[in-house]
C-alpha positions in Angstrom: 22.4 9.9 -33.7 24.5 11.2 -30.7 24.9 9.1 -27.6 22.7 11.5 -25.6 19.8 10.3 -27.8 20.1 6.8 -26.7 17.4 6.9 -24.0 17.4 4.3 -21.3 19.2 1.2 -22.4 17.2 -2.0 -22.7 18.0 -5.5 -23.7 16.2 -6.9 -26.7 14.7 -10.4 -26.5 16.6 -13.2 -28.2 14.2 -13.2 -31.3 14.4 -9.4 -31.6 18.2 -9.6 -31.3 18.4 -12.2 -33.9 16.1 -10.2 -36.2 18.5 -7.3 -35.9 21.5 -9.5 -36.7 19.9 -11.4 -39.6 21.0 -8.9 -42.3 24.6 -9.6 -41.5 24.5 -13.1 -42.8 25.3 -14.7 -39.4 24.7 -18.4 -38.7 21.3 -18.3 -37.0 19.3 -21.5 -36.3 16.2 -22.5 -38.1 13.6 -21.7 -35.5 10.0 -20.5 -35.0 8.4 -18.4 -32.2 5.3 -20.1 -30.9 2.6 -18.7 -28.6 0.8 -22.0 -27.7 1.7 -25.7 -27.1 -0.2 -26.8 -30.2 1.7 -24.3 -32.4 5.0 -25.4 -30.9 4.2 -29.0 -31.6 3.2 -28.2 -35.2 6.4 -26.2 -35.9 8.5 -28.9 -34.3 6.9 -31.5 -36.6 7.6 -29.2 -39.6 11.3 -28.6 -38.6 11.9 -32.3 -37.8 12.6 -34.0 -34.5 14.5 -33.7 -32.3 14.1 -30.0 -31.5 15.3 -27.5 -28.9 12.5 -25.6 -27.0 13.5 -22.4 -25.3 11.8 -19.5 -23.5 11.9 -16.2 -25.3 12.0 -13.3 -22.8 14.1 -10.2 -22.5 14.1 -10.6 -18.7 14.9 -14.3 -18.2 17.8 -15.5 -20.3 18.4 -19.2 -20.8 22.1 -18.7 -20.2 21.2 -17.7 -16.6 18.3 -20.2 -16.3 19.2 -23.4 -18.1 16.0 -25.1 -17.0 14.0 -22.7 -19.3 15.3 -24.6 -22.3 15.2 -28.3 -23.3 17.2 -29.9 -26.0 16.5 -33.2 -27.8 12.7 -33.0 -27.5 11.6 -35.9 -29.7 7.9 -35.9 -30.2 4.9 -33.5 -30.6 3.4 -34.5 -27.2 6.7 -34.0 -25.5 7.0 -30.5 -27.1 3.5 -29.6 -25.7 4.5 -30.8 -22.2 7.9 -28.9 -22.3 6.1 -25.8 -23.5 3.8 -25.8 -20.5 6.6 -26.7 -18.1 8.9 -23.9 -19.3 6.1 -21.3 -19.1 5.1 -22.4 -15.6 8.7 -22.3 -14.4 9.2 -18.9 -15.9 6.1 -17.5 -14.2 7.1 -18.9 -10.9 10.6 -17.5 -11.2 9.6 -13.9 -11.8 6.1 -12.5 -11.6 7.1 -9.3 -13.4 9.2 -10.9 -16.2 8.0 -10.3 -19.8 7.4 -13.7 -21.2 7.0 -13.4 -25.0 6.6 -16.9 -26.4 8.7 -20.1 -26.8 11.1 -20.7 -29.6 11.3 -24.1 -31.3 14.5 -24.8 -33.3 16.3 -27.8 -34.8 18.6 -29.7 -32.3 22.2 -29.5 -33.2 25.2 -31.2 -31.6 28.0 -28.9 -30.4 31.5 -29.8 -29.4 32.3 -26.4 -27.9 30.2 -23.5 -26.6 31.6 -20.0 -26.6 30.4 -16.7 -25.1 31.1 -13.5 -27.0 30.4 -10.0 -25.8 31.1 -6.9 -27.9 30.9 -3.2 -27.2 32.0 -0.2 -29.3 35.0 1.8 -28.1 35.1 5.6 -28.5 38.2 5.4 -30.6 36.5 3.2 -33.3 37.4 -0.4 -32.7 35.0 -3.0 -31.1 36.1 -4.4 -27.8 35.5 -8.1 -27.8 35.5 -10.6 -24.9 35.6 -14.3 -25.7 35.2 -17.1 -23.2 33.7 -20.6 -22.8 30.0 -20.8 -22.1 29.9 -24.3 -20.5 29.7 -24.4 -16.7 33.4 -25.3 -16.2 34.6 -22.5 -18.5 32.4 -20.0 -16.7 33.6 -21.2 -13.3 37.2 -21.0 -14.3 36.9 -17.5 -15.8 38.6 -18.7 -19.0 38.2 -15.6 -21.1 40.3 -13.3 -23.2 39.8 -9.9 -24.8 40.8 -8.3 -28.1 39.7 -5.5 -30.4 38.2 -6.0 -33.8 38.8 -5.8 -36.7 41.8 -8.1 -36.6 43.7 -10.3 -39.0 43.3 -14.1 -39.0 46.8 -14.5 -37.5 46.1 -12.0 -34.7 42.8 -13.8 -34.0 44.5 -17.2 -33.8 46.9 -15.7 -31.2 43.9 -14.4 -29.2 42.1 -17.8 -29.2 45.4 -19.5 -28.1 45.3 -17.3 -25.0 42.3 -19.3 -23.8 43.2 -22.2 -21.5 40.8 -24.4 -23.3 42.0 -23.4 -26.8 42.7 -27.0 -27.7 38.9 -27.5 -27.7 38.7 -24.9 -30.5 41.9 -25.5 -32.4 42.2 -29.2 -32.6 43.2 -31.5 -35.4 45.6 -30.8 -38.3 47.0 -27.4 -39.3 44.4 -27.2 -42.0 41.6 -28.0 -39.6 42.9 -25.4 -37.1 43.1 -22.8 -39.9 39.5 -23.6 -41.0 38.3 -23.3 -37.3 40.0 -19.9 -36.9 38.5 -18.8 -40.3 35.0 -19.9 -39.3 35.1 -18.3 -35.9 36.8 -15.1 -37.3 34.1 -14.7 -39.9 31.3 -14.7 -37.3 33.2 -12.4 -35.0 33.9 -9.9 -37.9 30.3 -9.9 -38.9 29.2 -9.3 -35.4 31.8 -6.5 -35.1 30.5 -5.0 -38.3 27.0 -4.9 -36.8 28.2 -3.2 -33.6 30.3 -0.7 -35.6 27.4 0.2 -37.9 25.1 0.8 -35.0 27.8 2.1 -32.6 25.8 5.3 -31.7 22.7 3.3 -30.8 24.1 0.1 -29.3 25.7 -0.5 -25.9 26.6 -4.1 -26.3 25.9 -7.4 -28.0 26.2 -10.7 -26.3 26.1 -14.1 -28.0 25.7 -17.0 -25.4 26.3 -19.5 -26.6 28.0 -19.4 -29.9 28.0 -23.1 -30.7 30.8 -24.8 -32.6 29.1 -27.8 -34.1 30.5 -31.3 -34.5 30.8 -30.7 -38.3 32.7 -27.4 -37.9 29.8 -25.1 -38.6 28.8 -22.4 -36.1 25.4 -21.4 -34.7 24.3 -18.4 -32.7 21.9 -20.1 -30.2 21.1 -17.1 -28.0 21.8 -13.4 -28.6 21.1 -10.2 -26.6 21.5 -6.7 -28.1 21.4 -3.9 -25.6 20.2 -0.7 -27.3 18.7 2.7 -26.7 15.5 4.2 -28.2 17.4 5.6 -31.2 18.1 2.0 -32.4 14.4 1.2 -32.8 13.8 4.5 -34.5 16.6 3.9 -36.9 15.4 0.4 -37.8 11.9 1.7 -38.5 13.2 4.6 -40.5 15.2 2.1 -42.7 
């Protein structure tokens, strides 16, 4: 598919973006898309409390509207209340926004939140911007860029360019090596996705990529910006 076949670019919702990323064995949260307060409460009970409840909309992203998500929701009745509050807030914020449903996922504890944006370059590599997703990191503009694929050593140098790199690369030499390896594996899998669909994709953003207390990673929110050819290719496959 040539770039002229892209059609008007559009941003996929978080659930649709994660569905596109799922075949690449990326660390996606256990979550369910729920269309009603009762369904959200039932799924939360099945997943196990506490849970995270977030709006699913291609037009209102929770990284821009933090009050459209709630973490640590600890009971079925609280889930139902939060569902109604989030939907009411979203409708008041934008009358034209497409409000799909609400996602319910297991609450996890993060020690660091990253923002990752990737786009394909004409020459072949994938341009990657990495920064911190917390308010202080965003305000300070603590970001760096690289191209992927890259070696683990090169990636470690890239991460060290971040002012807050100590938040990512703390502990012993072995712990730092494990952190670089875990982050690098996720970045390389994301880059493989972008590379495979480079003629149909404008960009992929993960915000946040959570580095959890135990060292695992989790893609909490994702946005894939595509053209019409991407959907046609998926259906054809």
